[in-house]
C-alpha positions in Angstrom: 187.5 230.1 82.1 183.9 229.1 82.5 182.6 227.9 85.8 180.1 225.0 85.6 180.4 224.0 89.3 176.8 224.7 90.1 175.6 222.5 87.3 178.2 219.7 86.9 179.4 219.7 90.5 175.9 219.0 91.7 176.3 215.4 90.5 178.4 212.8 92.1 181.0 211.2 89.7 181.8 207.6 88.9 185.4 206.8 88.0 186.5 204.3 85.3 187.7 202.2 88.3 184.3 202.1 89.9 184.8 204.7 92.6 182.4 207.5 93.6 183.8 211.0 94.2 182.5 214.6 94.4 183.8 217.8 92.9 184.3 221.1 94.7 184.8 223.0 91.5 184.5 222.4 87.7 185.8 225.0 85.3 186.7 224.7 81.6 188.3 227.0 79.1 186.0 228.7 76.5 187.3 226.5 73.7 187.1 223.4 76.1 190.8 222.8 75.5 191.3 222.7 79.3 189.2 221.1 82.0 190.0 221.7 85.6 188.0 219.5 88.0 188.8 220.0 91.7 188.0 216.7 93.5 186.6 216.9 97.0 188.7 214.9 99.6 185.6 213.1 101.0 186.1 209.3 100.8 183.0 207.6 99.5 184.4 204.0 99.9 181.7 203.2 102.5 179.0 203.9 100.0 180.2 201.5 97.2 178.4 198.4 98.5 175.0 200.1 98.5 174.7 200.1 94.8 173.9 197.0 92.7 174.4 198.3 89.2 174.6 201.2 86.9 172.1 201.9 84.1 171.8 204.5 81.4 169.2 207.3 81.8 167.3 209.2 79.2 168.9 212.5 80.2 171.8 214.3 78.6 173.7 217.2 80.1 174.9 219.7 77.4 177.7 222.3 78.0 178.0 225.1 75.4 181.2 226.9 74.7 179.9 230.5 74.8 181.0 233.6 76.6 179.1 232.4 79.7 178.8 229.0 81.4 175.7 228.0 79.4 174.3 224.5 80.0 171.0 222.6 79.8 169.5 219.2 79.9 167.9 217.2 77.1 165.5 214.3 77.7 164.6 211.5 75.4 160.9 210.8 75.5 158.6 208.4 73.6 156.2 210.0 71.0 154.1 207.1 69.8 156.4 204.5 68.2 159.2 207.0 67.8 161.4 208.8 70.2 162.2 212.5 70.4 164.5 214.7 72.4 163.2 217.7 74.3 164.9 220.5 76.3 164.2 220.3 80.1 164.0 223.6 81.9 165.2 222.3 85.3 168.2 222.8 87.5 170.6 220.0 88.4 169.1 219.7 91.9 165.7 219.2 90.4 166.9 216.5 88.0 168.6 214.8 90.9 165.6 215.1 93.2 163.2 213.7 90.6 165.5 210.7 90.0 166.0 209.9 93.7 162.3 210.0 94.2 162.2 206.9 91.8 165.1 205.3 93.8 167.6 206.1 91.0 170.8 207.9 91.9 172.2 210.1 89.1 175.9 210.2 88.4 178.3 211.4 85.7 180.8 208.8 84.5 184.1 210.5 84.4 185.5 208.3 81.6 182.5 209.2 79.5 183.0 212.9 80.3 186.6 212.7 79.1 185.5 211.0 75.9 182.8 213.7 75.3 185.4 216.4 75.7 187.6 214.8 73.0 184.6 214.6 70.7 183.8 218.2 71.3 187.3 219.4 70.5 187.4 217.3 67.4 184.0 218.4 66.1 184.0 221.9 67.6 180.6 221.0 69.1 179.0 221.3 72.6 179.9 218.7 75.2 177.1 216.2 75.6 177.2 213.8 78.6 174.7 211.0 79.2 173.7 210.9 82.9 173.9 207.5 84.5 171.8 206.0 87.2 173.0 204.0 90.1 170.5 201.6 91.5 170.4 200.4 95.2 170.8 196.8 96.2 167.5 195.1 96.9 166.3 194.7 100.4 168.3 197.5 102.0 166.9 198.9 105.2 165.1 202.2 105.2 167.9 203.7 107.2 170.4 202.9 104.6 168.2 204.0 101.7 167.6 207.3 103.5 171.4 207.7 104.2 172.1 207.2 100.5 169.5 209.8 99.5 170.9 212.3 102.0 174.4 211.9 100.6 173.3 212.7 97.0 171.1 215.6 98.2 173.9 217.0 100.3 176.2 217.0 97.2 173.6 218.8 95.1 173.3 221.6 97.6 175.6 224.5 96.5 175.3 226.3 99.9 177.7 226.2 102.8 180.6 223.9 103.4 180.1 221.1 101.0 183.1 219.1 102.1 182.1 219.1 105.8 178.5 218.3 104.8 179.6 215.2 102.8 181.9 213.9 105.5 179.1 214.1 108.0 176.7 212.2 105.7 179.3 209.6 105.0 180.0 209.2 108.7 176.2 208.8 109.3 176.1 206.1 106.5 179.0 204.3 108.0 177.3 204.3 111.4 174.1 202.9 110.0 176.0 200.1 108.2 177.7 199.2 111.4 174.5 199.3 113.4 172.8 197.0 110.9 175.6 194.5 110.9 175.5 194.3 114.7 171.8 194.5 115.5 170.6 192.3 112.7 173.3 189.7 112.6 176.3 189.7 115.0 174.3 189.7 118.2 172.6 186.5 117.0 175.9 184.7 116.8 177.6 182.5 119.4 180.8 184.1 120.7 183.8 182.8 122.6 185.9 184.8 125.0 189.4 183.3 124.8 190.6 185.0 128.0 187.9 183.5 130.2 187.1 180.4 128.0 183.4 181.4 128.2 180.7 181.1 125.6 178.3 183.9 125.4 177.0 186.8 123.3 178.3 190.1 122.1 176.8 193.3 123.3 177.4 196.5 121.4 176.6 200.2 121.3 177.5 202.7 118.6 181.2 202.7 119.6 182.2 199.7 121.7 181.5 196.0 121.8 181.3 193.9 125.0 181.0 190.3 125.9 178.3 188.7 128.2 178.7 185.0 129.1 175.6 182.8 129.1 173.8 182.4 132.4 174.6 179.0 133.8 171.7 176.6 133.9 170.4 177.1 130.4 169.6 173.6 129.3 170.5 174.0 125.6 173.8 175.8 126.3 174.7 173.2 128.9 174.0 170.3 126.5 176.1 172.0 123.9 179.0 172.6 126.2 179.0 169.0 127.4 179.6 167.8 123.9 182.7 170.1 123.3 186.2 168.6 123.4 188.6 170.3 125.8 192.3 170.1 126.3 194.2 169.3 129.5 193.7 172.9 130.8 190.0 172.8 130.1 190.1 175.1 127.1 187.9 174.3 124.1 189.6 172.5 121.3 189.1 174.1 117.9 190.4 174.5 114.4 191.6 178.1 114.0 193.3 180.3 111.4 191.2 179.3 108.4 188.0 181.4 108.5 186.8 184.9 109.6 183.7 187.0 109.3 183.8 190.4 107.6 181.3 192.5 109.5 180.7 195.0 106.6 178.7 194.9 103.4 180.9 193.7 100.5 180.7 195.1 96.9 181.4 191.8 95.2 178.7 189.7 96.9 174.9 189.8 96.6 173.9 189.5 100.2 173.5 192.3 102.7 174.7 190.4 105.7 178.3 190.0 107.0 180.5 187.8 104.9 182.1 184.5 106.0 185.5 184.4 104.3 187.1 181.0 104.2 190.6 182.4 103.4 192.7 179.3 103.8 193.0 177.7 100.4 194.1 174.3 101.6 191.3 174.1 104.1 188.8 175.1 101.4 190.0 172.5 99.1 190.1 169.7 101.7 186.5 170.4 102.8 185.1 171.5 99.4 184.1 174.9 100.6 183.7 178.2 98.7 185.7 181.2 99.6 182.8 183.5 100.4 179.4 182.9 102.0 176.6 184.9 103.5 176.7 184.6 107.3 174.0 181.9 107.7 175.1 179.9 104.6 178.7 180.0 105.7 178.0 178.8 109.2 175.8 176.0 107.9 178.7 174.9 105.5 181.2 175.1 108.3 179.1 172.9 110.6 180.3 169.9 108.6 183.8 170.6 110.0 183.0 171.9 113.5 180.8 174.3 115.4 181.6 177.8 114.3 181.8 180.6 117.0 183.0 184.2 116.7 186.0 185.2 118.8 185.6 188.3 121.0 189.1 189.8 121.3 188.6 193.6 121.9 186.1 196.3 122.7 186.3 197.7 119.2 184.6 195.7 116.5 187.5 194.8 114.1 187.4 194.7 110.3 187.5 190.9 110.5 186.3 188.7 113.3 188.1 185.3 113.8 186.1 182.2 113.7 186.9 179.1 115.7 185.5 175.7 114.7 184.9 173.9 118.0 185.4 170.2 118.1 182.7 167.9 119.5 183.5 164.4 120.8 181.1 163.6 123.6 177.7 162.2 122.9 175.8 159.9 120.6 176.0 160.4 116.8 172.5 161.9 116.7 173.4 164.3 119.6 176.6 165.4 117.9 174.8 166.1 114.6 172.3 168.3 116.4 174.9 170.0 118.6 177.2 170.7 115.6 174.6 173.2 114.3 173.8 174.7 117.6 175.6 178.0 116.8 173.3 178.6 113.8 170.0 178.3 115.7 169.4 182.1 115.9 170.8 182.9 112.4 167.6 182.4 110.5 165.9 185.5 109.1 
């Protein structure tokens, strides 16, 4: 068996289902009839939303079936109007480092590797794999760009405990994503504590969230509260169970903010709403139904935060229109 771990394993892999994963080991038989990849257990799910698209690079990785694990890189370059292929005398870590310096994150598509192996067996030729580039979403924070870079660099490093290193980098990335959602967006929302029936703001550190009610006497808050409808017990009347906020970055949307998910189909249809919005666009759309506030239920930030649409029924038509959009006043960036 030939061990190509130091060359092939330095790259992260992209599965046919669109999932990132790493390899702890990659060995093949000398005739390439057997390929034994050992997949690392690190879960890269948190990293998926960082990348906007995959493009083709000008680099091929070539594996030769010799007595030793012989491999090299070929690069397509322009030579006037034509194109030629040259051999690149670099290690995988150098190829990866140079690509990342240009904000391109090299991966091997596992489906393409399997296809290349079949071609190699049929033609009795070397395995040739085109390296792919993942490109980051636009407008990511520097902290997230740096966390993505460190993840790829950590995987390319052959020294030490790779599994532990990857898990640490993924945990750091998850922490940065959470911090960004909270500091840039959620603390600017209007929150409701159902237990106390108080409006206020969320406070949060790296682990726990808290609730702080508004200081009494604020003229804007007082004017808003006076317009809100209440039941006989004094609790705010609201439409519930139709919308929530997902405080994570989503792979299937283009924005980097939390996602407003209008999950009730009948409610969407009745109010001509889309299913997904960015936080600000979603709150603006919901203001036509009621004043949207996030519900603070626990000290741990959940995977989805309920949204209550508070009813307004006290005030002139002009006042009610202005107050309906009160929860969006800080959500402009």
